C-alpha positions in Angstrom: 86.4 -18.3 -77.0 89.6 -19.1 -78.9 92.7 -20.7 -77.6 94.5 -17.4 -78.0 92.3 -16.1 -75.1 94.0 -18.5 -72.8 97.5 -19.0 -74.2 100.4 -16.7 -73.4 103.2 -16.1 -75.9 106.7 -17.2 -74.8 109.5 -14.6 -74.3 111.4 -13.8 -77.5 113.9 -16.5 -78.5 112.0 -19.2 -76.6 109.4 -21.8 -77.7 107.1 -24.0 -75.7 107.8 -27.7 -75.1 104.7 -29.6 -76.2 102.6 -26.5 -75.5 103.3 -26.6 -71.8 106.3 -24.5 -70.8 108.5 -21.9 -72.6 111.8 -23.6 -71.6 113.4 -24.3 -75.0 115.7 -21.5 -76.1 116.4 -21.0 -79.8 119.9 -22.4 -80.4 122.0 -19.7 -82.0 118.9 -18.2 -83.5 115.9 -16.0 -82.9 112.1 -16.2 -82.5 110.7 -12.7 -82.7 107.5 -11.9 -80.9 104.6 -13.1 -82.9 106.6 -15.8 -84.7 105.9 -19.5 -84.2 109.3 -21.0 -84.8 113.0 -20.4 -84.1 115.2 -19.4 -87.1 118.9 -20.1 -86.8 121.1 -17.0 -87.7 123.2 -19.3 -89.9 120.1 -19.7 -92.1 119.9 -15.9 -92.5 123.1 -15.2 -94.5 124.9 -12.0 -93.7 124.0 -12.0 -90.0 125.6 -13.0 -86.8 124.1 -14.3 -83.5 124.2 -11.5 -80.9 125.1 -13.4 -77.7 125.0 -10.2 -75.5 121.3 -9.4 -75.5 119.6 -9.6 -72.1 116.1 -11.2 -72.6 115.0 -9.9 -69.2 115.2 -6.3 -70.5 111.7 -5.8 -72.0 112.9 -2.8 -74.1 115.1 -5.1 -76.1 112.4 -7.7 -77.0 111.9 -6.2 -80.4 115.6 -6.1 -81.3 116.6 -9.0 -83.5 119.0 -11.6 -82.2 120.4 -12.2 -85.7 122.2 -8.9 -86.6 123.4 -7.8 -90.0 127.1 -7.8 -90.6 128.8 -4.4 -90.9 130.9 -3.5 -93.9 134.3 -5.2 -93.8 132.8 -8.4 -92.5 130.7 -11.3 -93.6 128.7 -14.4 -92.6 127.3 -17.3 -94.6 125.7 -20.7 -94.2 129.1 -22.5 -93.8 129.4 -21.8 -90.1 127.5 -19.7 -87.5 129.0 -16.3 -86.7 128.7 -15.7 -82.9 129.1 -12.3 -81.4 130.3 -10.7 -84.6 130.7 -11.5 -88.3 134.0 -12.9 -89.8 136.4 -10.1 -90.8 137.6 -9.8 -94.4 141.3 -10.5 -94.6 143.9 -8.2 -96.2 143.5 -8.1 -99.9 139.7 -8.5 -99.7 136.8 -6.2 -98.9 133.0 -6.3 -98.2 131.5 -2.8 -98.7 127.8 -3.7 -98.0 125.9 -4.3 -94.8 124.9 -8.0 -94.6 127.6 -9.3 -96.8 127.8 -13.1 -97.3 131.4 -13.1 -98.7 134.4 -10.9 -99.1 135.5 -9.9 -102.6 139.1 -9.7 -103.8 140.4 -6.2 -104.4 140.3 -5.2 -108.0 143.4 -5.4 -110.2 145.7 -2.4 -109.4 144.3 -2.0 -105.9 144.9 -3.5 -102.5 143.7 -3.5 -98.9 146.2 -4.1 -96.1 143.6 -3.8 -93.3 141.6 -6.5 -91.6 137.8 -5.7 -91.8 138.1 -3.6 -95.0 
């Protein structure tokens, strides 16, 4: 029989310490079911770390912990975005989901809103 017959996968976002216990949580990242390692959200540009997910709710186990930024916001590898992505400042915009930067408004146009 194989080792997979006797080994139990850790909860999502946890990894085993030396193959013994699933006590190491991914730091500001995720380990989806079926994956072997944690991936930091900061290493997935255009995503933020969702710090609200309840890992004890089995219905949420397939929901990613690293969530794509909504239009009007961004995240990149400079600093982890926690709870939400960084908003675009007035004069800039990000129209795509998962933006990694805000772009300046084109000549002859402007944005006075935060999160444009």
